[in-house]
Wavefront OBJ file of the C-alpha trace (Angstrom):
o trace
v -82.672 -45.545 -0.969
v -79.751 -44.897 -3.285
v -76.444 -46.325 -2.345
v -73.463 -44.114 -1.563
v -72.106 -44.551 -5.110
v -75.467 -43.312 -6.450
v -75.504 -39.827 -5.063
v -73.123 -37.123 -6.225
v -71.160 -34.067 -5.122
v -68.968 -31.250 -6.583
v -65.293 -31.528 -6.539
v -64.984 -28.079 -5.143
v -67.759 -28.093 -2.526
v -66.900 -27.771 1.102
v -70.506 -28.666 2.143
v -72.304 -31.935 2.443
v -74.025 -32.755 -0.894
v -76.149 -35.614 -2.188
v -77.343 -34.884 -5.692
v -79.136 -37.331 -7.953
v -77.799 -38.850 -11.146
v -80.401 -36.936 -13.171
v -79.446 -33.627 -11.479
v -75.672 -33.989 -12.390
v -76.325 -35.131 -15.885
v -78.745 -32.422 -16.722
v -76.615 -29.740 -14.914
v -73.130 -30.690 -16.303
v -70.861 -28.385 -14.521
v -71.360 -27.520 -10.845
v -72.387 -23.892 -9.980
v -69.149 -23.551 -8.073
v -67.184 -24.497 -11.112
v -66.400 -27.992 -9.919
v -67.143 -31.398 -11.620
v -69.650 -33.843 -10.264
v -68.521 -37.219 -8.984
v -69.748 -39.979 -6.612
v -67.751 -39.706 -3.295
v -68.009 -43.414 -2.860
v -66.824 -45.738 -5.674
v -68.775 -49.072 -5.840
v -67.121 -52.381 -5.298
v -67.695 -55.231 -7.741
v -69.458 -58.345 -6.879
v -66.933 -60.989 -5.462
v -67.685 -63.286 -8.302
v -67.574 -60.809 -11.062
v -64.629 -62.286 -12.920
v -66.546 -65.495 -13.594
v -70.101 -64.016 -13.571
v -69.319 -61.293 -16.161
v -66.859 -62.943 -18.306
v -69.146 -63.988 -21.077
v -71.523 -61.008 -21.009
v -72.077 -59.003 -24.210
v -71.118 -55.384 -24.256
v -74.624 -54.277 -23.678
v -75.150 -56.774 -20.756
v -71.840 -55.591 -19.218
v -72.869 -51.940 -19.514
v -76.068 -52.627 -17.603
v -74.198 -54.240 -14.685
v -71.763 -51.372 -14.418
v -74.247 -48.434 -14.871
v -76.640 -50.012 -12.471
v -74.065 -49.614 -9.708
v -73.988 -45.838 -10.185
v -77.741 -45.192 -11.151
v -80.441 -45.998 -8.644
v -83.251 -48.059 -10.031
v -85.831 -45.489 -8.744
v -84.257 -42.893 -11.137
v -84.111 -45.279 -14.151
v -85.906 -48.616 -13.841
v -84.076 -51.686 -15.160
v -86.258 -52.001 -18.368
v -85.649 -48.401 -19.272
v -81.954 -48.622 -18.619
v -81.642 -51.676 -20.780
v -83.615 -49.865 -23.528
v -81.245 -46.814 -23.290
v -78.195 -49.043 -23.603
v -79.650 -51.026 -26.621
v -80.619 -47.971 -28.568
v -77.289 -46.264 -27.812
v -75.180 -49.022 -29.203
v -77.370 -50.275 -32.036
v -75.739 -47.499 -34.169
v -72.264 -49.143 -33.908
v -70.774 -50.890 -37.023
v -69.273 -53.754 -34.874
v -71.593 -56.238 -33.063
v -68.865 -56.238 -30.264
v -69.125 -52.330 -30.086
v -65.509 -52.086 -29.010
v -63.541 -55.033 -30.414
v -60.040 -56.050 -29.295
v -57.383 -56.569 -32.020
v -54.172 -58.365 -31.484
v -51.129 -56.336 -32.712
v -48.196 -58.359 -31.055
v -48.000 -61.141 -28.403
v -48.025 -58.448 -25.681
v -49.912 -55.683 -27.258
v -53.649 -55.460 -28.157
v -55.505 -52.586 -29.718
v -58.913 -51.648 -28.284
v -60.757 -50.294 -31.371
v -63.126 -47.499 -30.007
v -63.954 -46.077 -33.450
v -66.944 -48.120 -34.658
v -69.650 -45.632 -33.695
v -71.388 -43.335 -35.980
v -68.658 -40.634 -36.071
v -65.661 -43.033 -36.111
v -64.340 -41.850 -32.598
v -64.247 -43.229 -29.094
v -66.575 -40.499 -27.907
v -69.485 -42.189 -29.609
v -69.363 -44.831 -26.805
v -70.438 -42.209 -24.259
v -72.284 -39.548 -26.275
v -74.845 -41.913 -27.934
v -75.768 -42.850 -24.409
v -75.765 -39.226 -23.061
v -77.981 -38.059 -25.933
v -80.540 -40.735 -25.205
v -80.300 -39.837 -21.400
v -81.068 -36.113 -22.187
v -84.113 -37.162 -24.250
v -85.308 -39.689 -21.607
v -85.106 -37.095 -18.771
v -86.739 -34.285 -20.759
v -89.586 -36.499 -21.974
v -90.299 -37.608 -18.373
v -90.192 -34.034 -16.984
v -92.527 -32.728 -19.680
v -94.939 -35.662 -19.325
v -95.298 -34.662 -15.698
v -96.241 -31.016 -16.534
v -99.410 -29.265 -17.472
v -97.969 -27.746 -20.668
v -100.910 -25.435 -21.062
v -99.789 -23.579 -17.909
v -96.071 -24.393 -17.683
v -93.248 -24.026 -20.274
v -91.574 -27.178 -21.655
v -88.371 -28.325 -20.139
v -85.555 -27.741 -22.573
v -81.767 -28.099 -22.642
v -79.227 -26.078 -24.520
v -75.964 -28.117 -24.825
v -72.944 -25.978 -25.154
v -69.690 -27.848 -25.770
v -66.043 -27.327 -26.865
v -64.215 -29.771 -29.106
v -60.650 -30.398 -30.204
v -62.031 -32.619 -32.954
v -64.114 -35.635 -32.020
v -66.237 -34.562 -29.169
v -68.168 -32.100 -31.335
v -69.268 -34.605 -34.027
v -69.993 -37.352 -31.386
v -72.184 -34.851 -29.468
v -73.923 -33.728 -32.595
v -74.611 -37.238 -33.744
v -75.892 -38.164 -30.320
v -78.193 -35.209 -30.066
v -79.246 -34.451 -33.609
v -83.036 -34.241 -34.113
v -83.744 -34.887 -30.400
v -86.862 -32.944 -29.087
v -86.332 -30.100 -26.680
v -82.534 -30.196 -27.138
v -80.411 -27.632 -28.977
v -76.690 -28.157 -29.369
v -74.005 -25.534 -29.901
v -70.419 -26.875 -30.537
v -67.441 -24.531 -30.394
v -64.188 -25.508 -32.109
v -60.935 -23.685 -32.787
v -60.758 -22.448 -36.315
v -58.264 -24.291 -38.400
v -57.179 -26.595 -35.558
v -59.253 -29.672 -36.333
v -59.008 -32.057 -39.349
v -61.106 -31.364 -42.469
v -63.115 -34.487 -42.019
v -63.787 -33.631 -38.246
v -65.072 -30.263 -39.466
v -67.180 -31.766 -42.213
v -68.740 -34.232 -39.719
v -70.029 -31.394 -37.643
v -70.973 -28.787 -40.125
v -72.731 -30.890 -42.707
v -75.452 -32.147 -40.315
v -78.850 -30.636 -41.422
v -80.899 -31.016 -38.260
v -82.247 -27.648 -37.127
v -81.213 -28.209 -33.586
v -77.540 -28.423 -34.414
v -75.169 -25.342 -34.518
v -71.438 -25.181 -34.999
v -69.367 -22.122 -33.978
v -65.905 -21.870 -35.338
v -63.918 -19.659 -32.769
v -60.730 -17.803 -33.725
v -58.549 -19.249 -30.811
v -57.331 -22.579 -29.246
v -59.351 -25.405 -27.838
v -58.510 -24.043 -24.328
v -60.063 -20.716 -25.329
v -63.153 -22.651 -26.424
v -63.316 -24.709 -23.228
v -62.870 -21.490 -21.019
v -65.760 -19.853 -22.945
v -67.945 -22.851 -22.198
v -67.109 -22.684 -18.478
v -67.970 -19.001 -18.559
v -71.275 -19.696 -20.201
v -72.017 -22.186 -17.500
v -71.066 -19.651 -14.789
v -73.497 -17.036 -16.218
v -76.519 -17.594 -13.933
v -79.004 -15.376 -15.734
v -78.058 -16.910 -19.103
v -78.226 -20.422 -17.575
v -81.665 -19.782 -15.993
v -83.099 -18.847 -19.359
v -81.482 -21.264 -21.705
v -80.934 -24.279 -19.357
v -77.350 -25.019 -20.408
v -76.132 -28.705 -20.350
v -72.782 -30.180 -20.994
v -71.623 -32.972 -23.324
v -67.900 -32.512 -22.763
v -66.407 -34.932 -20.404
v -67.170 -32.599 -17.693
v -70.549 -34.414 -17.730
v -70.328 -37.312 -15.361
v -72.371 -39.629 -17.684
v -69.564 -39.450 -20.222
v -67.064 -40.919 -17.754
v -69.590 -43.455 -16.501
v -70.408 -44.895 -19.981
v -66.744 -45.164 -20.868
v -65.976 -47.485 -17.952
v -67.670 -50.366 -19.776
v -64.944 -50.889 -22.393
v -62.248 -51.362 -19.734
v -64.206 -54.360 -18.391
v -65.152 -55.614 -21.823
v -61.697 -55.499 -23.211
v -60.213 -57.152 -20.105
v -62.524 -60.178 -20.566
v -61.836 -60.304 -24.310
v -58.051 -60.262 -23.507
v -58.440 -63.245 -21.207
v -60.281 -65.098 -23.983
v -57.727 -64.218 -26.677
v -54.475 -64.345 -24.859
v -55.290 -67.142 -22.492
v -52.875 -65.896 -19.936
v -52.723 -64.764 -16.291
v -50.131 -62.005 -17.033
v -50.478 -58.670 -15.612
v -52.685 -56.142 -17.567
v -51.909 -52.585 -18.317
v -53.960 -50.049 -20.205
v -52.305 -47.354 -22.361
v -54.461 -44.351 -22.965
v -53.710 -41.274 -25.356
v -54.681 -38.512 -22.998
v -55.723 -34.956 -23.472
v -58.486 -33.920 -21.238
v -58.047 -37.015 -19.047
v -61.711 -38.299 -19.303
v -60.870 -41.598 -21.114
v -58.183 -42.785 -18.682
v -60.202 -41.457 -15.744
v -62.939 -44.064 -16.658
v -60.111 -46.673 -16.387
v -59.286 -45.292 -12.936
v -62.905 -45.986 -11.785
v -62.686 -49.453 -13.196
v -59.473 -50.054 -11.273
v -60.994 -48.628 -8.068
v -64.048 -50.708 -8.495
v -61.814 -53.879 -8.447
v -60.870 -54.692 -12.006
v -57.346 -56.341 -11.800
v -55.311 -53.559 -13.576
v -51.663 -53.335 -12.915
v -51.083 -49.803 -14.323
v -52.875 -47.089 -16.181
v -50.318 -45.469 -18.466
v -50.868 -41.917 -19.700
v -49.647 -41.272 -23.178
v -49.297 -37.568 -24.069
v -48.099 -35.678 -27.109
v -45.974 -32.524 -26.750
v -48.635 -30.918 -24.736
v -47.473 -32.874 -21.741
v -48.905 -31.372 -18.620
v -49.909 -34.859 -17.342
v -46.589 -36.476 -17.996
v -44.833 -33.696 -16.201
v -47.179 -33.989 -13.225
v -46.559 -37.734 -12.839
v -42.784 -37.113 -12.962
v -42.593 -33.999 -10.779
v -45.720 -33.743 -8.702
v -46.274 -30.147 -9.998
v -49.326 -29.364 -12.255
v -48.273 -26.360 -14.348
v -49.267 -24.708 -17.503
v -46.442 -23.971 -20.017
v -47.045 -20.226 -19.811
v -44.489 -19.179 -22.415
v -45.163 -21.743 -24.945
v -48.915 -22.219 -24.691
v -50.703 -25.005 -26.564
v -48.575 -26.586 -29.277
v -50.183 -27.727 -32.549
v -49.322 -31.312 -33.031
v -50.220 -34.324 -35.200
v -52.594 -35.576 -32.677
v -54.822 -32.336 -32.234
v -57.453 -33.844 -29.923
v -54.720 -33.916 -27.250
v -53.595 -30.416 -27.864
v -54.802 -29.124 -24.350
v -53.038 -26.956 -21.939
v -55.190 -27.975 -18.880
v -56.841 -31.396 -18.547
v -60.234 -30.656 -17.154
v -61.039 -34.113 -15.871
v -57.786 -34.313 -13.834
v -59.713 -32.425 -11.063
v -61.818 -35.518 -10.430
v -58.765 -37.690 -9.884
v -57.101 -35.062 -7.665
v -60.290 -35.041 -5.493
v -59.919 -38.672 -4.699
v -56.215 -38.489 -4.237
v -56.600 -35.530 -1.704
v -59.544 -37.163 0.138
v -57.891 -40.472 0.539
v -54.205 -39.461 1.044
v -53.794 -35.709 2.087
v -53.076 -35.753 5.914
v -54.856 -32.568 6.633
v -58.005 -33.639 4.873
v -58.279 -36.920 6.879
v -60.721 -38.636 4.404
v -63.293 -35.749 4.624
v -65.248 -35.040 1.496
v -65.830 -31.444 2.597
v -62.151 -30.790 3.387
v -61.198 -32.321 0.101
v -63.414 -29.974 -1.729
v -61.953 -27.047 0.033
v -58.395 -27.830 -0.597
v -59.033 -28.731 -4.260
v -60.790 -25.415 -4.615
v -57.793 -23.649 -3.242
v -55.433 -25.420 -5.706
v -57.717 -24.571 -8.663
v -57.594 -20.876 -7.632
v -53.875 -21.167 -7.433
v -53.800 -22.664 -10.923
v -55.853 -19.837 -12.231
v -53.835 -17.140 -10.599
v -50.355 -18.590 -10.701
v -50.599 -21.129 -13.530
v -49.421 -24.019 -11.354
v -49.572 -25.894 -7.976
v -47.518 -28.511 -6.239
v -49.143 -31.496 -4.523
v -47.920 -33.085 -1.267
v -45.614 -36.147 -1.450
v -48.481 -38.399 -0.144
v -50.765 -37.299 -3.098
v -48.131 -37.802 -5.904
v -47.031 -41.054 -4.447
v -50.604 -42.310 -4.439
v -50.960 -41.249 -8.116
v -47.777 -43.127 -9.107
v -49.153 -46.339 -7.555
v -51.789 -46.408 -10.266
v -50.373 -44.258 -13.129
v -47.290 -43.998 -15.154
v -46.767 -41.828 -18.401
v -44.739 -40.942 -21.400
v -44.409 -38.093 -23.789
v -44.298 -38.720 -27.555
v -43.297 -36.228 -30.068
v -44.489 -35.703 -33.744
v -41.714 -37.436 -35.523
v -42.106 -40.575 -33.409
v -45.862 -40.518 -33.995
v -45.242 -40.666 -37.769
v -42.636 -43.455 -37.453
v -44.979 -45.600 -35.299
v -47.831 -45.331 -37.926
v -45.262 -46.409 -40.453
v -43.812 -49.199 -38.354
v -47.285 -50.663 -37.508
v -48.318 -50.593 -41.082
v -45.094 -52.239 -42.347
v -44.896 -54.952 -39.727
v -48.530 -56.072 -39.558
v -49.644 -58.860 -41.913
v -52.970 -56.984 -42.764
v -51.356 -53.597 -43.330
v -53.083 -52.110 -40.224
v -53.363 -48.394 -40.346
v -53.645 -46.393 -37.032
v -54.424 -42.779 -36.410
v -51.908 -40.348 -34.844
v -53.501 -40.419 -31.377
v -53.480 -44.216 -31.401
v -49.844 -43.984 -32.484
v -49.036 -42.032 -29.405
v -50.471 -44.885 -27.348
v -48.833 -47.577 -29.291
v -45.427 -45.852 -29.046
v -45.731 -45.653 -25.304
v -46.820 -49.290 -25.173
v -43.709 -50.432 -26.945
v -41.481 -48.286 -24.658
v -42.919 -49.961 -21.633
v -42.811 -53.500 -23.055
v -39.080 -52.984 -23.678
v -38.498 -52.222 -20.091
v -40.662 -54.963 -18.576
v -38.897 -57.469 -16.331
v -41.896 -59.854 -16.255
v -44.504 -60.900 -18.772
v -47.200 -58.127 -19.117
v -50.182 -57.689 -21.457
v -50.924 -54.199 -22.820
v -54.238 -52.865 -24.063
v -53.676 -49.610 -26.025
v -56.817 -47.619 -26.660
v -57.383 -46.648 -30.355
v -59.458 -43.514 -30.072
v -60.208 -42.655 -33.650
v -60.434 -44.011 -37.210
v -57.209 -43.075 -39.199
v -59.282 -41.551 -42.031
v -59.997 -38.530 -39.873
v -56.287 -37.599 -40.003
v -55.308 -37.991 -43.630
v -52.481 -35.487 -43.707
v -50.399 -37.348 -40.985
v -51.377 -40.814 -42.167
v -50.288 -40.062 -45.684
v -47.114 -38.471 -44.421
v -46.330 -41.776 -42.885
v -47.558 -44.154 -45.634
v -47.242 -42.480 -48.961
v -43.737 -44.003 -49.592
v -45.171 -47.586 -49.503
v -45.822 -49.240 -52.828
v -49.476 -49.932 -53.471
v -50.760 -47.709 -50.565
v -53.848 -45.722 -51.367
v -55.609 -43.611 -48.788
v -58.872 -43.522 -50.650
v -58.847 -47.393 -51.225
v -57.140 -48.506 -47.902
v -58.350 -46.051 -45.299
v -61.261 -43.765 -46.267
v -64.754 -45.063 -45.629
v -67.348 -44.282 -48.269
v -69.544 -42.454 -45.636
v -66.722 -40.051 -44.705
v -65.681 -39.611 -48.343
v -69.331 -38.384 -49.154
v -68.992 -35.507 -46.678
v -66.787 -33.351 -48.735
v -69.711 -32.887 -51.268
v -72.201 -31.678 -48.673
v -72.973 -28.098 -47.728
v -71.441 -26.725 -44.549
v -73.367 -24.762 -41.940
v -70.811 -22.733 -39.812
v -71.110 -19.511 -37.760
v -67.661 -17.832 -37.534
v -66.782 -16.128 -34.189
v -63.897 -13.756 -35.034
v -62.440 -13.793 -31.462
v -62.431 -15.906 -28.408
v -65.119 -13.921 -26.742
v -67.820 -15.331 -24.334
v -70.043 -12.402 -25.116
v -69.905 -13.044 -28.874
v -70.628 -16.726 -28.256
v -73.595 -15.975 -26.068
v -74.994 -13.579 -28.634
v -74.624 -16.210 -31.383
v -76.614 -18.733 -29.199
v -79.420 -16.076 -28.562
v -79.453 -15.206 -32.240
v -80.066 -18.852 -33.134
v -82.598 -19.764 -30.385
v -84.552 -16.517 -30.800
v -86.087 -16.378 -27.440
l 1 2 3 4 5 6 7 8 9 10 11 12 13 14 15 16 17 18 19 20 21 22 23 24 25 26 27 28 29 30 31 32 33 34 35 36 37 38 39 40 41 42 43 44 45 46 47 48 49 50 51 52 53 54 55 56 57 58 59 60 61 62 63 64 65 66 67 68 69 70 71 72 73 74 75 76 77 78 79 80 81 82 83 84 85 86 87 88 89 90 91 92 93 94 95 96 97 98 99 100 101 102 103 104 105 106 107 108 109 110 111 112 113 114 115 116 117 118 119 120 121 122 123 124 125 126 127 128 129 130 131 132 133 134 135 136 137 138 139 140 141 142 143 144 145 146 147 148 149 150 151 152 153 154 155 156 157 158 159 160 161 162 163 164 165 166 167 168 169 170 171 172 173 174 175 176 177 178 179 180 181 182 183 184 185 186 187 188 189 190 191 192 193 194 195 196 197 198 199 200 201 202 203 204 205 206 207 208 209 210 211 212 213 214 215 216 217 218 219 220 221 222 223 224 225 226 227 228 229 230 231 232 233 234 235 236 237 238 239 240 241 242 243 244 245 246 247 248 249 250 251 252 253 254 255 256 257 258 259 260 261 262 263 264 265 266 267 268 269 270 271 272 273 274 275 276 277 278 279 280 281 282 283 284 285 286 287 288 289 290 291 292 293 294 295 296 297 298 299 300 301 302 303 304 305 306 307 308 309 310 311 312 313 314 315 316 317 318 319 320 321 322 323 324 325 326 327 328 329 330 331 332 333 334 335 336 337 338 339 340 341 342 343 344 345 346 347 348 349 350 351 352 353 354 355 356 357 358 359 360 361 362 363 364 365 366 367 368 369 370 371 372 373 374 375 376 377 378 379 380 381 382 383 384 385 386 387 388 389 390 391 392 393 394 395 396 397 398 399 400 401 402 403 404 405 406 407 408 409 410 411 412 413 414 415 416 417 418 419 420 421 422 423 424 425 426 427 428 429 430 431 432 433 434 435 436 437 438 439 440 441 442 443 444 445 446 447 448 449 450 451 452 453 454 455 456 457 458 459 460 461 462 463 464 465 466 467 468 469 470 471 472 473 474 475 476 477 478 479 480 481 482 483 484 485 486 487 488 489 490 491 492 493 494 495 496 497 498 499 500 501 502 503 504 505 506 507 508 509 510
């Protein structure tokens, strides 16, 4: 029998639900528009601090994933194989190495995967999961009488999700992938990574609109039952639970690495550049499982809905301004999709009228989501925001400060360390909190992408330094070679779900 942390439900459901891990991975978005999550969060073994301290990244991943995936769904040997294959593509043997920047600040490098972005950690695994489940389903069928099981992955990207999804799914049997991105709002290298992949199952759609437009279209595609029934739409955005699950590993791994490197018992805080809230949500699960984390700190750019929520308790779009184009484009998001998962737990465990009922939590959250759609905002009760503040803190960082931080880190580091603008938002926030600390605290700031993917901003910060060269000091040969390759792009001239669906139909031809 699966444990309570190995069955899943929708955040918006007011009914009892117990879905399997396979069901939620292959479905992605719930039919009611909610996100899947385990209502129970597993607790770590009492001796995990000693038992897990010296495990490799892969070994640690197995222990964590096993708590959320029943062995009857994926046997131990198969799960270990999935993990091994997923992380064999990384350029670092540690997968996510920890780098000391200052006595109190460490950088968690999450960009050593095939697309030089943190999303590889999850999407290499998700791609292998899709293949594993499809192979098993088709092996159990009489294919002379039944059609093959397929999946059509439809995702939106503000930069890195798209390329990571494509590299995780390219060439996989029975899988087609369509990635939507906002025209002109991602970096040239990010676009090249997606559009130069030659595998026939990969399709890129450049949409004349914002990332939020792309994300809305994806949700509408999922909500179209007839279309879904025919094309079996699946998700790789962080709405897919497997994304969040896989990302939990590096919180544990970096915590243990910090203990070895710093040799201290100081409090530990994680600082996470946040757009869609998936990356820091993985940290929340690690915290709730029992990892000794003092705070999770949300670092936002000028699209600061999360920072405003933590400070005010009101979750509100900036209706008049809309999405601002910043130097950290992966965080240029009006609504943070994954925040819904956090809200569900905060409601279930703290809202007096819910009284720890899963079903009542789903109903109340559904009401709030309707309010957000209709009015552009909602206010949470004091008990809910107080509970959020116990775990989270936040800071907003503007463009000018982002550039200054890239410059500062390069100038002060002995090895002339270069960080990307998203990482700079996190580092800026880290230094701000360090300056306010009244007791010794260690900070791990997540570095979400390789700086080569953001040449314009990096060069703006560093061109004035003697001897600096982007091509020599920053740009890997693998990324440099992309500019000479032919691009495959389909342009969608307006943010229209009908035009996107037609493009998918045209490519799939059935």
